[in-house]
C-alpha positions in Angstrom: 17.1 -30.4 -58.5 18.8 -28.0 -56.2 18.0 -24.4 -56.1 20.8 -22.0 -57.2 22.3 -20.0 -54.4 24.6 -17.0 -54.1 28.2 -17.7 -53.3 29.7 -16.3 -50.1 29.8 -12.5 -50.3 27.4 -12.3 -53.3 24.1 -10.4 -53.2 21.3 -10.0 -55.7 20.1 -12.3 -58.4 21.9 -15.6 -58.8 23.8 -15.6 -62.1 23.6 -18.5 -64.5 26.5 -20.9 -64.0 27.6 -23.9 -65.9 29.8 -26.8 -65.0 33.5 -26.4 -65.6 34.0 -30.0 -66.9 32.8 -31.4 -70.2 33.6 -34.3 -72.5 33.9 -34.5 -76.3 34.4 -37.9 -78.0 35.4 -39.6 -74.7 38.0 -36.9 -73.8 37.6 -34.6 -70.9 38.2 -30.8 -70.7 37.8 -28.0 -68.2 36.8 -24.4 -69.0 38.7 -21.4 -67.6 37.4 -18.0 -66.9 40.0 -16.7 -69.4 37.9 -18.3 -72.1 40.4 -21.1 -72.9 39.4 -24.7 -72.6 42.1 -27.0 -71.2 42.5 -30.6 -72.3 42.1 -33.2 -73.6 42.4 -35.6 -70.6 41.7 -39.3 -70.6 39.2 -39.1 -67.6 37.2 -36.6 -65.7 39.4 -37.4 -62.7 42.5 -36.4 -64.7 40.7 -33.2 -65.7 39.9 -32.4 -62.1 43.5 -33.0 -61.1 44.8 -30.8 -63.9 42.3 -28.0 -62.8 43.6 -28.2 -59.2 47.2 -27.9 -60.5 46.2 -25.0 -62.8 44.6 -23.1 -59.9 47.6 -23.7 -57.6 49.9 -22.3 -60.4 47.6 -19.3 -60.9 47.6 -18.6 -57.2 51.4 -18.7 -57.1 51.6 -16.3 -60.1 49.2 -13.9 -58.4 51.1 -14.0 -55.1 54.4 -13.3 -56.9 52.8 -10.4 -58.8 51.4 -8.9 -55.6 54.9 -9.1 -53.9 56.5 -7.3 -56.9 54.0 -4.4 -57.0 
């Protein structure tokens, strides 16, 4: 088992972290920080691809918001 480590720029005790992906009844989901689970997806790979797309979209929204402010 690997020892938990701080992420870049973090100091202090390492917080508890869980995996972002989980499955229920053979369907895959990913958890968002906003508290909303996304899915279902047919495979873990599909869930990973959907998460990557979700994060790209989120980055674009944040960039647009920064330009408007």
